[in-house]
OpenMM code with the backbone's topology and positions (N, CA, C; nanometers):
from openmm import Vec3, app, unit

residues = "MET SER PRO LEU PHE VAL LYS THR ILE VAL LEU THR LEU VAL ALA VAL MET GLY THR THR PHE GLY GLU THR PHE LEU SER ILE GLY MET ARG LYS ILE GLY GLU ALA PRO PRO LEU ALA GLY ASP TRP ARG PRO LEU PHE ALA PHE TYR VAL LYS ALA PHE MET SER PRO TRP VAL ILE GLY GLY ILE PHE CYS LEU ALA LEU TYR PHE PHE VAL PHE LEU GLN LEU VAL SER TRP ALA ASP LEU SER LEU VAL LEU PRO MET THR ALA LEU THR PHE VAL LEU ALA THR ILE LEU ALA LYS PHE TRP ILE GLY GLU HIS VAL SER LEU MET ARG TRP VAL GLY THR PHE ILE ILE VAL LEU GLY VAL VAL ILE VAL ALA THR THR GLY VAL HIS ASP VAL ASN SER VAL PRO GLU SER LYS PHE GLN".split()
positions = [
    Vec3(0.0840, -0.1191, 0.0000),
    Vec3(0.0000, 0.0000, 0.0000),
    Vec3(0.0878, 0.1245, 0.0000),
    Vec3(0.0497, 0.2186, -0.0803),
    Vec3(0.1266, 0.3426, -0.0885),
    Vec3(0.0982, 0.4296, 0.0343),
    Vec3(0.1942, 0.5160, 0.0709),
    Vec3(0.1705, 0.6078, 0.1839),
    Vec3(0.0494, 0.6981, 0.1604),
    Vec3(0.0269, 0.7360, 0.0356),
    Vec3(-0.0886, 0.8204, 0.0031),
    Vec3(-0.2192, 0.7462, 0.0309),
    Vec3(-0.2238, 0.6174, -0.0025),
    Vec3(-0.3443, 0.5385, 0.0217),
    Vec3(-0.3688, 0.5248, 0.1719),
    Vec3(-0.2629, 0.4971, 0.2477),
    Vec3(-0.2759, 0.4843, 0.3934),
    Vec3(-0.3249, 0.6158, 0.4534),
    Vec3(-0.2645, 0.7271, 0.4105),
    Vec3(-0.3065, 0.8587, 0.4600),
    Vec3(-0.4530, 0.8844, 0.4267),
    Vec3(-0.4943, 0.8475, 0.3083),
    Vec3(-0.6330, 0.8674, 0.2668),
    Vec3(-0.7275, 0.7827, 0.3506),
    Vec3(-0.6916, 0.6582, 0.3747),
    Vec3(-0.7767, 0.5700, 0.4556),
    Vec3(-0.7883, 0.6235, 0.5985),
    Vec3(-0.6767, 0.6613, 0.6583),
    Vec3(-0.6780, 0.7095, 0.7970),
    Vec3(-0.7635, 0.8360, 0.8090),
    Vec3(-0.7418, 0.9319, 0.7211),
    Vec3(-0.8203, 1.0555, 0.7302),
    Vec3(-0.9664, 1.0331, 0.6938),
    Vec3(-0.9935, 0.9395, 0.6057),
    Vec3(-1.1329, 0.9075, 0.5745),
    Vec3(-1.2015, 0.8504, 0.6977),
    Vec3(-1.1314, 0.7670, 0.7719),
    Vec3(-1.1888, 0.7130, 0.8956),
    Vec3(-1.2126, 0.8231, 0.9989),
    Vec3(-1.1222, 0.9213, 1.0062),
    Vec3(-1.1438, 1.0363, 1.0953),
    Vec3(-1.2686, 1.1134, 1.0503),
    Vec3(-1.2823, 1.1330, 0.9194),
    Vec3(-1.3997, 1.2027, 0.8667),
    Vec3(-1.5277, 1.1256, 0.8984),
    Vec3(-1.5233, 0.9948, 0.8820),
    Vec3(-1.6395, 0.9106, 0.9105),
    Vec3(-1.6775, 0.9219, 1.0584),
    Vec3(-1.5791, 0.9171, 1.1457),
    Vec3(-1.6076, 0.9290, 1.2888),
    Vec3(-1.6647, 1.0675, 1.3215),
    Vec3(-1.6072, 1.1721, 1.2625),
    Vec3(-1.6580, 1.3072, 1.2869),
    Vec3(-1.8022, 1.3224, 1.2438),
    Vec3(-1.8324, 1.2741, 1.1247),
    Vec3(-1.9693, 1.2841, 1.0742),
    Vec3(-2.0657, 1.2025, 1.1589),
    Vec3(-2.0285, 1.0787, 1.1841),
    Vec3(-2.1195, 0.9890, 1.2551),
    Vec3(-2.1475, 1.0369, 1.3967),
    Vec3(-2.0416, 1.0705, 1.4702),
    Vec3(-2.0650, 1.1171, 1.6063),
    Vec3(-2.1321, 1.2542, 1.6059),
    Vec3(-2.0984, 1.3398, 1.5099),
    Vec3(-2.1647, 1.4696, 1.5005),
    Vec3(-2.3140, 1.4555, 1.4795),
    Vec3(-2.3528, 1.3707, 1.3871),
    Vec3(-2.4955, 1.3509, 1.3598),
    Vec3(-2.5657, 1.2813, 1.4760),
    Vec3(-2.4945, 1.1887, 1.5397),
    Vec3(-2.5535, 1.1195, 1.6555),
    Vec3(-2.5731, 1.2164, 1.7714),
    Vec3(-2.4735, 1.2996, 1.7980),
    Vec3(-2.4872, 1.3988, 1.9052),
    Vec3(-2.6016, 1.4953, 1.8750),
    Vec3(-2.6126, 1.5388, 1.7489),
    Vec3(-2.7235, 1.6276, 1.7123),
    Vec3(-2.8576, 1.5594, 1.7366),
    Vec3(-2.8666, 1.4332, 1.6989),
    Vec3(-2.9915, 1.3591, 1.7177),
    Vec3(-3.0280, 1.3498, 1.8650),
    Vec3(-2.9310, 1.3155, 1.9485),
    Vec3(-2.9573, 1.3064, 2.0923),
    Vec3(-2.9992, 1.4423, 2.1473),
    Vec3(-2.9247, 1.5466, 2.1113),
    Vec3(-2.9559, 1.6805, 2.1599),
    Vec3(-3.0939, 1.7279, 2.1183),
    Vec3(-3.1281, 1.7045, 1.9938),
    Vec3(-3.2569, 1.7527, 1.9445),
    Vec3(-3.3728, 1.6723, 2.0029),
    Vec3(-3.3511, 1.5457, 2.0299),
    Vec3(-3.4570, 1.4666, 2.0944),
    Vec3(-3.4811, 1.5159, 2.2367),
    Vec3(-3.3751, 1.5621, 2.3025),
    Vec3(-3.3910, 1.6157, 2.4375),
    Vec3(-3.4658, 1.7498, 2.4347),
    Vec3(-3.4457, 1.8266, 2.3287),
    Vec3(-3.5097, 1.9579, 2.3173),
    Vec3(-3.6555, 1.9440, 2.2763),
    Vec3(-3.6835, 1.8527, 2.1863),
    Vec3(-3.8207, 1.8318, 2.1411),
    Vec3(-3.8398, 1.8766, 1.9973),
    Vec3(-3.9604, 1.8563, 1.9506),
    Vec3(-3.9925, 1.8853, 1.8112),
    Vec3(-3.9908, 2.0357, 1.7837),
    Vec3(-3.9403, 2.0701, 1.6664),
    Vec3(-3.9336, 2.2108, 1.6264),
    Vec3(-4.0734, 2.2646, 1.5976),
    Vec3(-4.0963, 2.3919, 1.6306),
    Vec3(-4.2255, 2.4531, 1.5960),
    Vec3(-4.2374, 2.4699, 1.4447),
    Vec3(-4.3578, 2.4898, 1.3954),
    Vec3(-4.3768, 2.5052, 1.2505),
    Vec3(-4.3021, 2.6269, 1.1954),
    Vec3(-4.2623, 2.6169, 1.0694),
    Vec3(-4.1917, 2.7268, 1.0036),
    Vec3(-4.2843, 2.8438, 0.9722),
    Vec3(-4.4114, 2.8150, 0.9521),
    Vec3(-4.5077, 2.9205, 0.9167),
    Vec3(-4.5570, 2.9909, 1.0421),
    Vec3(-4.5948, 3.1161, 1.0255),
    Vec3(-4.6527, 3.1904, 1.1369),
    Vec3(-4.5487, 3.2704, 1.2130),
    Vec3(-4.5709, 3.2817, 1.3432),
    Vec3(-4.4851, 3.3617, 1.4304),
    Vec3(-4.3446, 3.3022, 1.4347),
    Vec3(-4.2435, 3.3849, 1.4124),
    Vec3(-4.1047, 3.3385, 1.4065),
    Vec3(-4.0412, 3.3239, 1.5444),
    Vec3(-4.1008, 3.3852, 1.6469),
    Vec3(-4.0390, 3.3858, 1.7803),
    Vec3(-4.0241, 3.2463, 1.8428),
    Vec3(-4.1247, 3.1591, 1.8340),
    Vec3(-4.1040, 3.0240, 1.8901),
    Vec3(-3.9914, 2.9476, 1.8192),
    Vec3(-3.9806, 2.9680, 1.6905),
    Vec3(-3.8746, 2.9015, 1.6153),
    Vec3(-3.7379, 2.9563, 1.6556),
    Vec3(-3.7295, 3.0866, 1.6736),
    Vec3(-3.6044, 3.1490, 1.7172),
    Vec3(-3.5652, 3.0965, 1.8557),
    Vec3(-3.6614, 3.0902, 1.9465),
    Vec3(-3.6356, 3.0400, 2.0823),
    Vec3(-3.5916, 2.8929, 2.0774),
    Vec3(-3.6516, 2.8178, 1.9878),
    Vec3(-3.6143, 2.6773, 1.9705),
    Vec3(-3.4680, 2.6648, 1.9293),
    Vec3(-3.4252, 2.7453, 1.8327),
    Vec3(-3.2867, 2.7383, 1.7868),
    Vec3(-3.1885, 2.7908, 1.8916),
    Vec3(-3.2268, 2.8908, 1.9666),
    Vec3(-3.1406, 2.9379, 2.0755),
    Vec3(-3.1213, 2.8250, 2.1760),
    Vec3(-3.2298, 2.7577, 2.2113),
    Vec3(-3.2214, 2.6444, 2.3040),
    Vec3(-3.1335, 2.5336, 2.2459),
    Vec3(-3.1483, 2.5084, 2.1162),
    Vec3(-3.0686, 2.4041, 2.0510),
    Vec3(-2.9198, 2.4375, 2.0563),
    Vec3(-2.8866, 2.5605, 2.0251),
    Vec3(-2.7449, 2.5993, 2.0213),
    Vec3(-2.6834, 2.6111, 2.1609),
    Vec3(-2.7633, 2.6018, 2.2642),
    Vec3(-2.7105, 2.6026, 2.4009),
    Vec3(-2.6953, 2.4608, 2.4556),
    Vec3(-2.7430, 2.3618, 2.3819),
    Vec3(-2.7349, 2.2229, 2.4259),
    Vec3(-2.5922, 2.1701, 2.4099),
    Vec3(-2.5358, 2.1090, 2.5112),
    Vec3(-2.4017, 2.0502, 2.4979),
    Vec3(-2.3956, 1.9432, 2.3890),
    Vec3(-2.5042, 1.8677, 2.3734),
    Vec3(-2.5069, 1.7658, 2.2679),
    Vec3(-2.4994, 1.8302, 2.1303),
    Vec3(-2.5753, 1.9356, 2.1100),
    Vec3(-2.5745, 2.0045, 1.9800),
    Vec3(-2.4386, 2.0700, 1.9557),
    Vec3(-2.3838, 2.1333, 2.0560),
    Vec3(-2.2515, 2.1959, 2.0422),
    Vec3(-2.1473, 2.0900, 2.0070),
    Vec3(-2.1524, 1.9753, 2.0745),
    Vec3(-2.0612, 1.8657, 2.0427),
    Vec3(-2.0801, 1.8154, 1.9009),
    Vec3(-2.2046, 1.8072, 1.8579),
    Vec3(-2.2340, 1.7643, 1.7213),
    Vec3(-2.1780, 1.8612, 1.6185),
    Vec3(-2.1951, 1.9892, 1.6442),
    Vec3(-2.1421, 2.0905, 1.5515),
    Vec3(-1.9897, 2.0817, 1.5462),
    Vec3(-1.9257, 2.0642, 1.6602),
    Vec3(-1.7801, 2.0509, 1.6642),
    Vec3(-1.7351, 1.9301, 1.5807),
    Vec3(-1.7999, 1.8159, 1.6005),
    Vec3(-1.7623, 1.6953, 1.5248),
    Vec3(-1.7850, 1.7134, 1.3748),
    Vec3(-1.8938, 1.7781, 1.3374),
    Vec3(-1.9207, 1.8008, 1.1950),
    Vec3(-1.8222, 1.9016, 1.1358),
    Vec3(-1.7768, 1.9974, 1.2163),
    Vec3(-1.6729, 2.0899, 1.1695),
    Vec3(-1.5420, 2.0145, 1.1474),
    Vec3(-1.5100, 1.9214, 1.2378),
    Vec3(-1.3914, 1.8371, 1.2196),
    Vec3(-1.4009, 1.7625, 1.0873),
    Vec3(-1.5173, 1.7023, 1.0617),
    Vec3(-1.5386, 1.6332, 0.9343),
    Vec3(-1.5115, 1.7277, 0.8171),
    Vec3(-1.5659, 1.8465, 0.8226),
    Vec3(-1.5533, 1.9412, 0.7121),
    Vec3(-1.4063, 1.9708, 0.6805),
    Vec3(-1.3272, 1.9986, 0.7831),
    Vec3(-1.1874, 2.0334, 0.7589),
    Vec3(-1.1057, 1.9124, 0.7126),
    Vec3(-1.1359, 1.7962, 0.7652),
    Vec3(-1.0672, 1.6745, 0.7181),
    Vec3(-1.1067, 1.6455, 0.5735),
    Vec3(-1.2340, 1.6639, 0.5407),
    Vec3(-1.2799, 1.6406, 0.4040),
    Vec3(-1.2105, 1.7355, 0.3064),
    Vec3(-1.1915, 1.8612, 0.3469),
    Vec3(-1.1185, 1.9553, 0.2614),
    Vec3(-0.9780, 1.9033, 0.2312),
    Vec3(-0.9118, 1.8513, 0.3336),
    Vec3(-0.7785, 1.7944, 0.3119),
    Vec3(-0.7851, 1.6766, 0.2163),
    Vec3(-0.8782, 1.5868, 0.2394),
    Vec3(-0.8877, 1.4667, 0.1574),
    Vec3(-0.9044, 1.4996, 0.0092),
    Vec3(-0.9966, 1.5883, -0.0221),
    Vec3(-1.0213, 1.6168, -0.1635),
    Vec3(-0.9138, 1.7045, -0.2253),
    Vec3(-0.8182, 1.7515, -0.1425),
    Vec3(-0.7070, 1.8275, -0.1995),
    Vec3(-0.6059, 1.7344, -0.2666),
    Vec3(-0.6072, 1.6050, -0.2318),
    Vec3(-0.5128, 1.5125, -0.2966),
    Vec3(-0.5785, 1.3863, -0.3532),
    Vec3(-0.6964, 1.3508, -0.3048),
    Vec3(-0.7587, 1.2261, -0.3499),
    Vec3(-0.8828, 1.2559, -0.4333),
    Vec3(-0.9159, 1.1618, -0.5190),
    Vec3(-1.0326, 1.1773, -0.6058),
    Vec3(-1.1619, 1.1819, -0.5237),
    Vec3(-1.2492, 1.2731, -0.5595),
    Vec3(-1.3803, 1.2813, -0.4963),
    Vec3(-1.4559, 1.1498, -0.5166),
    Vec3(-1.4365, 1.0882, -0.6326),
    Vec3(-1.5060, 0.9630, -0.6630),
    Vec3(-1.4577, 0.8470, -0.5763),
    Vec3(-1.3489, 0.8646, -0.5044),
    Vec3(-1.3028, 0.7666, -0.4062),
    Vec3(-1.3460, 0.8078, -0.2658),
    Vec3(-1.3195, 0.9326, -0.2312),
    Vec3(-1.3405, 0.9801, -0.0941),
    Vec3(-1.4881, 0.9793, -0.0560),
    Vec3(-1.5726, 1.0333, -0.1399),
    Vec3(-1.7134, 1.0453, -0.1026),
    Vec3(-1.7798, 0.9093, -0.0825),
    Vec3(-1.7630, 0.8126, -0.1722),
    Vec3(-1.8220, 0.6812, -0.1436),
    Vec3(-1.7660, 0.6165, -0.0167),
    Vec3(-1.6377, 0.6378, 0.0114),
    Vec3(-1.5816, 0.5779, 0.1326),
    Vec3(-1.6404, 0.6402, 0.2585),
    Vec3(-1.6787, 0.7673, 0.2519),
    Vec3(-1.7404, 0.8290, 0.3693),
    Vec3(-1.8812, 0.7752, 0.3924),
    Vec3(-1.9315, 0.6959, 0.2993),
    Vec3(-2.0624, 0.6318, 0.3196),
    Vec3(-2.0594, 0.5341, 0.4360),
    Vec3(-1.9398, 0.5039, 0.4854),
    Vec3(-1.9314, 0.4215, 0.6065),
    Vec3(-2.0019, 0.4880, 0.7239),
    Vec3(-2.0280, 0.6183, 0.7121),
    Vec3(-2.1031, 0.6855, 0.8188),
    Vec3(-2.2405, 0.6217, 0.8354),
    Vec3(-2.2993, 0.5736, 0.7267),
    Vec3(-2.4302, 0.5093, 0.7358),
    Vec3(-2.4225, 0.3827, 0.8203),
    Vec3(-2.3130, 0.3107, 0.8051),
    Vec3(-2.2941, 0.1866, 0.8803),
    Vec3(-2.2762, 0.2168, 1.0286),
    Vec3(-2.1836, 0.3054, 1.0589),
    Vec3(-2.1567, 0.3388, 1.1989),
    Vec3(-2.2777, 0.4058, 1.2634),
    Vec3(-2.3470, 0.4898, 1.1887),
    Vec3(-2.4664, 0.5560, 1.2432),
    Vec3(-2.5752, 0.4542, 1.2758),
    Vec3(-2.5903, 0.3539, 1.1924),
    Vec3(-2.6897, 0.2497, 1.2182),
    Vec3(-2.6543, 0.1730, 1.3452),
    Vec3(-2.5267, 0.1425, 1.3611),
    Vec3(-2.4813, 0.0710, 1.4810),
    Vec3(-2.5046, 0.1567, 1.6060),
    Vec3(-2.4671, 0.2846, 1.5994),
    Vec3(-2.4883, 0.3734, 1.7147),
    Vec3(-2.6366, 0.3942, 1.7437),
    Vec3(-2.7167, 0.4068, 1.6388),
    Vec3(-2.8607, 0.4254, 1.6583),
    Vec3(-2.9206, 0.3050, 1.7311),
    Vec3(-2.8771, 0.1875, 1.6928),
    Vec3(-2.9296, 0.0650, 1.7542),
    Vec3(-2.8808, 0.0482, 1.8979),
    Vec3(-2.7496, 0.0575, 1.9176),
    Vec3(-2.6928, 0.0167, 2.0459),
    Vec3(-2.6691, 0.1309, 2.1448),
    Vec3(-2.6663, 0.2553, 2.0986),
    Vec3(-2.6465, 0.3664, 2.1909),
    Vec3(-2.7778, 0.4408, 2.2154),
    Vec3(-2.8439, 0.4775, 2.1055),
    Vec3(-2.9686, 0.5544, 2.1183),
    Vec3(-3.0862, 0.4618, 2.1500),
    Vec3(-3.0769, 0.3372, 2.1063),
    Vec3(-3.1842, 0.2419, 2.1339),
    Vec3(-3.2930, 0.2368, 2.0285),
    Vec3(-3.2620, 0.2810, 1.9082),
    Vec3(-3.3602, 0.2760, 1.8009),
    Vec3(-3.3820, 0.1325, 1.7542),
    Vec3(-3.5020, 0.1068, 1.7032),
    Vec3(-3.5288, -0.0221, 1.6392),
    Vec3(-3.4724, -0.0142, 1.4971),
    Vec3(-3.3882, -0.1084, 1.4617),
    Vec3(-3.3327, -0.1148, 1.3261),
    Vec3(-3.3810, -0.2451, 1.2640),
    Vec3(-3.4617, -0.2324, 1.1610),
    Vec3(-3.5221, -0.3502, 1.0985),
    Vec3(-3.4192, -0.4316, 1.0206),
    Vec3(-3.4570, -0.5524, 0.9881),
    Vec3(-3.3711, -0.6403, 0.9086),
    Vec3(-3.3366, -0.5760, 0.7747),
    Vec3(-3.4328, -0.5109, 0.7119),
    Vec3(-3.4069, -0.4478, 0.5814),
    Vec3(-3.3049, -0.3343, 0.5942),
    Vec3(-3.3062, -0.2617, 0.7033),
    Vec3(-3.2045, -0.1572, 0.7230),
    Vec3(-3.0665, -0.2190, 0.7395),
    Vec3(-3.0594, -0.3333, 0.8118),
    Vec3(-2.9300, -0.4009, 0.8257),
    Vec3(-2.8811, -0.4519, 0.6896),
    Vec3(-2.9717, -0.5036, 0.6079),
    Vec3(-2.9347, -0.5508, 0.4737),
    Vec3(-2.8824, -0.4340, 0.3908),
    Vec3(-2.9517, -0.3222, 0.3947),
    Vec3(-2.9065, -0.2038, 0.3224),
    Vec3(-2.7712, -0.1553, 0.3707),
    Vec3(-2.7503, -0.1618, 0.5004),
    Vec3(-2.6212, -0.1221, 0.5580),
    Vec3(-2.5102, -0.2145, 0.5084),
    Vec3(-2.5372, -0.3431, 0.5020),
    Vec3(-2.4391, -0.4398, 0.4521),
    Vec3(-2.4065, -0.4121, 0.3049),
    Vec3(-2.5057, -0.3766, 0.2266),
    Vec3(-2.4829, -0.3441, 0.0846),
    Vec3(-2.3925, -0.2214, 0.0731),
    Vec3(-2.4107, -0.1234, 0.1601),
    Vec3(-2.3235, -0.0056, 0.1605),
    Vec3(-2.1796, -0.0473, 0.1873),
    Vec3(-2.1601, -0.1365, 0.2842),
    Vec3(-2.0245, -0.1848, 0.3151),
    Vec3(-1.9618, -0.2485, 0.1911),
    Vec3(-2.0379, -0.3299, 0.1210),
    Vec3(-1.9849, -0.3930, -0.0010),
    Vec3(-1.9441, -0.2875, -0.1035),
    Vec3(-2.0250, -0.1850, -0.1202),
    Vec3(-1.9919, -0.0775, -0.2138),
    Vec3(-1.8657, -0.0042, -0.1752),
    Vec3(-1.8498, 0.0227, -0.0462),
    Vec3(-1.7284, 0.0914, 0.0010),
    Vec3(-1.6057, 0.0056, -0.0255),
    Vec3(-1.6152, -0.1243, -0.0007),
    Vec3(-1.5021, -0.2147, -0.0256),
    Vec3(-1.4662, -0.2142, -0.1746),
    Vec3(-1.5649, -0.2191, -0.2600),
    Vec3(-1.5386, -0.2168, -0.4044),
    Vec3(-1.4688, -0.0879, -0.4450),
    Vec3(-1.5185, 0.0252, -0.3977),
    Vec3(-1.4588, 0.1543, -0.4319),
    Vec3(-1.3167, 0.1653, -0.3764),
    Vec3(-1.2959, 0.1192, -0.2535),
    Vec3(-1.1647, 0.1311, -0.1903),
    Vec3(-1.0582, 0.0486, -0.2624),
    Vec3(-1.0979, -0.0583, -0.3270),
    Vec3(-0.9992, -0.1425, -0.3965),
    Vec3(-0.9467, -0.0774, -0.5232),
    Vec3(-1.0049, 0.0337, -0.5640),
    Vec3(-0.9563, 0.1009, -0.6854),
    Vec3(-0.8311, 0.1825, -0.6593),
    Vec3(-0.7974, 0.2056, -0.5311),
    Vec3(-0.6761, 0.2796, -0.4976),
    Vec3(-0.6952, 0.4296, -0.5050),
    Vec3(-0.5859, 0.4997, -0.4787),
    Vec3(-0.5869, 0.6455, -0.4756),
    Vec3(-0.5034, 0.6975, -0.5904),
    Vec3(-0.5567, 0.7950, -0.6599),
    Vec3(-0.4815, 0.8662, -0.7630),
    Vec3(-0.4545, 1.0055, -0.7104),
    Vec3(-0.3315, 1.0456, -0.7091),
    Vec3(-0.2960, 1.1799, -0.6629),
    Vec3(-0.3540, 1.2806, -0.7606),
    Vec3(-0.4447, 1.3654, -0.7142),
    Vec3(-0.5084, 1.4608, -0.8044),
    Vec3(-0.4080, 1.5593, -0.8615),
    Vec3(-0.2946, 1.5744, -0.7955),
    Vec3(-0.1919, 1.6646, -0.8477),
    Vec3(-0.1180, 1.6052, -0.9661),
    Vec3(-0.1309, 1.4731, -0.9870),
    Vec3(-0.0658, 1.4099, -1.1008),
    Vec3(-0.1597, 1.3982, -1.2202),
    Vec3(-0.2831, 1.4375, -1.2020),
    Vec3(-0.3815, 1.4328, -1.3097),
    Vec3(-0.3694, 1.5600, -1.3930),
    Vec3(-0.3883, 1.5510, -1.5248),
    Vec3(-0.3827, 1.6740, -1.6058),
    Vec3(-0.4759, 1.7810, -1.5523),
    Vec3(-0.4432, 1.9045, -1.5836),
    Vec3(-0.5201, 2.0172, -1.5305),
    Vec3(-0.6698, 2.0009, -1.5531),
    Vec3(-0.7434, 2.0378, -1.4501),
    Vec3(-0.8876, 2.0289, -1.4544),
    Vec3(-0.9430, 2.1425, -1.5393),
    Vec3(-1.0620, 2.1199, -1.5931),
    Vec3(-1.1268, 2.2259, -1.6708),
    Vec3(-1.1755, 2.3383, -1.5811),
    Vec3(-1.1665, 2.3194, -1.4481),
    Vec3(-1.2121, 2.4216, -1.3553),
    Vec3(-1.0999, 2.5157, -1.3132),
    Vec3(-0.9786, 2.4903, -1.3579),
    Vec3(-0.8664, 2.5778, -1.3189),
    Vec3(-0.8559, 2.6949, -1.4100),
] * unit.nanometer
topology = app.Topology()
chain = topology.addChain("A")
for resn in residues:
    res = topology.addResidue(resn, chain)
    for name in ("N", "CA", "C"):
        topology.addAtom(name, app.Element.getBySymbol(name[0]), res)
């Protein structure tokens, strides 16, 4: 395995963890706060809802984790193909399903587990294609 591939795998796993825990923390925080008021009508209840949300430690933790994902993702796409990195980050669906079942206590049906397994197969297929250094590719039409 090339050092570039190892670096890509490691940072992709960091991105997956950031996304998964960020979304899980947001879910926990928002469930503690309750359902959002309707978008139509008086804006004050909605504003109060978001103020309460942004004061929740769970929501703050979720935002921090998602920010970590964002900055790691920026690094990843600076050297690796988007067509490799983005499908590999689909592992967030797998980890999120596991956390939803065993941490949050959600019911996860057999069909959801089957779908999660199919995602894993897709990630394995994509990962076997390797990493191409985007800096070695001819200039993009966007430059």
